[in-house]
N, C-alpha and C positions, 0 to 999 in steps of 0.2 A: 164567289171566287172570280179572279180576273181571268180574262181570255189568255190562253196559252200563246206565248210568243217564242219564235225561234231566235237564235243568236243574231246580232246585227250583221248585215252584209258587209263585205269588204269595203264598199264605197263609203260607208259611214264610220268606219273605224278611225280613231284619232291618230294624228301624227304626234306621237308623244314628245319627240324632241322639239317640236314647234310649240306645244302647249306648256311644257314645263322647263324651267331653268335647270341646269345641271346642279348637283349638290355642291355646296360651298367646300372649299379646300379643307377647312377645319373639320367638316363632317366626314369627308373622305379619309382624312388622316386618323379619325377616331375609330375606324374599323380595323380591328386587330385580329391576328390568327392565334392568339393566346390570351390567357387571363393575366391581368396585372392586379395590383393591390386593391384598387377600388372595385373591380369586378368581384373579387373575393369577398369584400365587405358586403356588397349587395347580396351575394349568394348566401352568406351567413344569415342574412335577415329574411331571405325569400321564403314565402309560405305557399305560393301558388304560381303555376305556369300552365300554358297550353302546349301540348306536344303535337306537332304536325308530322305525319308520315304519309307514304304513298306506295302504290304498287300498280300493276297492270289493271287491277280491279277498280282503282280510283284513289281518292285522297281521303284522309281522316284527320280530324283535330280532336284531341282528347285532353280534358282537364286533369291536372295533377296537383295535389296539395299535401301539406304536412307541416310539422312544427318548423320553426326557423332553422335553416340549415339542412333541411331534408334532402336537398341536392348537394351531394358531397363533392368537394374539390379533390381530385386524386393527384393532379399536378397541373402545371400551367396549360396543358393541352387536353386534359380529360376531366369530365365530371361524370357522376353516377347517381342514380336514384333507384329506389325500390319500386317494385310493382305490387301494389296492395289491392285488396278485393274491390271489384266494381260490378259491372253487369255481365262479366265473363264473355263478352264479345271478343276481347283481347285483339282488337283490330291492329293496334299499334305493334304489338309483338309479332303478329303474323305478317304485317307489312315489312317489318325489318328483316324477316327471313329472306326476302327476295329483293329488297331495295333498302340500302343502308342510309339513304338520305333522311335527315331529320332536322326539324326546326323547333326551337323552344322560345316561347314568348312569356316573359315574367311580368306579372303585375304586383305592385307593392301598395297595399292598402294605405290610403291617405296621402300617397305621393303622386305627383303628376309626371312620372317618368316610367318608361318601360326598359327592359333589357332583353336583348335577343341573342340567342346562340344558334348558329347554323353549322351543321356538321354531318358526321356519319356515325351511326349508332348500331350496336348489337346487343342482344339479350345475352345474359349469362346466368349460370347457377353456381359460380365459383364460391365455395363455402366461406372463405375468408371475407370476401366482399359482402356476401349476404349477412354475415354476422356483424359487419361494420355498419350495415344499413338497418339493423334491427331497431324496432321501437319497443322499448321495455323488454319483455320476454318474447315478443312476436318477431319471428324471422320471416322475411318475405320468401315466396316460392321462387322468384326470379328478380333480376335487376337489369337495368339498362346502362351501358357505358357509352358515352358520347365523346367522340374525337372531334375537337373544335376546329372548324375551318374559318369561321367568322364569329366575332363577338362585338356587339355594339350597343350603345344606348339609343333610345328612340324618344322623341319629344312626346309630351303628354297632352297634346291638343285633343286627342280623342277622349281622354278622361274628362277633360273640362267641357267638351261639347256634350258629353253624356251626363254631366253632373254626377259622375259615378260615386263619389264619396260623400255626396251631400245627403243629410238625413232625409230631406224631403223627396229625394229620388228613390227611396226604398218603396217597393211595391207592396200593396196590400195583398196578403196571401189569398183573400177571397175574391180578388179582382179577376183572377184567371182560373181556368180549370185546374184542379189538383192532380197530382200523379195518380192517385187512386181512381178518380173520375175518368181520367184519360184511358187507363188500362182497361177498366170495366167497359167503357164505351166502345173501345176498339174490339175487344173480345166479343161483346154483344153484337156488334155490327157484323163481325165475321160469322157468328152463329145465327144471325137473323132473329135475334130476340131483344127485348127491351133491356136497357141497362139497369142493374140492381144497385140502387144508391146505398143500401145498407152494406153491401159488399165493398163499395167504393170507400165508405167511411172506415171500414175495417182495414182495408189496404193502406189508407192514409195513416192510420194509427201505427201500423207496422212499419211503414216507410219512415215516419218521423222518428221512431225509436232506432231503426237500423242505421240511418245516416248519422246519428249522433253517438251510438254506442257500439256498433259493429264495424269499427274503422279498420281494424287490422286482422280480422279473422272471421 
């Protein structure tokens, strides 16, 4: 492990205006406070985004995914999405109870472009909206409605630097510890006992099934 370091002192902090040019006028003009047709087109195709929220306790970034169009356009100024089962930490929902600010960063598999929505969000259990966001016979317990302050597209240089969509960039599942191995190791360390690899294999089998088959309940 590396030595702990504190945050940089004020003397070494960068002069951002000296280091970076201002964004081009065309970039500034592309930031809107509402959705227009091509934003809607991308949302209809979107299957994944990360949701950023915060509170006095700190910040959180949470992945969200679903079939194309799982983020519903309510009107030019509002979108909504369902809350489906995860690890039950529900940090995003709890954060939004005290701080409505939210950011959404959309990734589009195979494309080198991002879309970002910044705005204010609230959770709701309004029955009509929950029914609209249902997946088959599954109705979510809650949903989130986002009032848009900014929507913009972001260049895909990060995708290309990461080689994100390249087949050769896919990681070998055996190259890193599995979810089961990590859970068992952490629990064993807390209890002061050796990790049980048979238990880890059982947890991995359960995990592999759950993340593919228990998506909505």
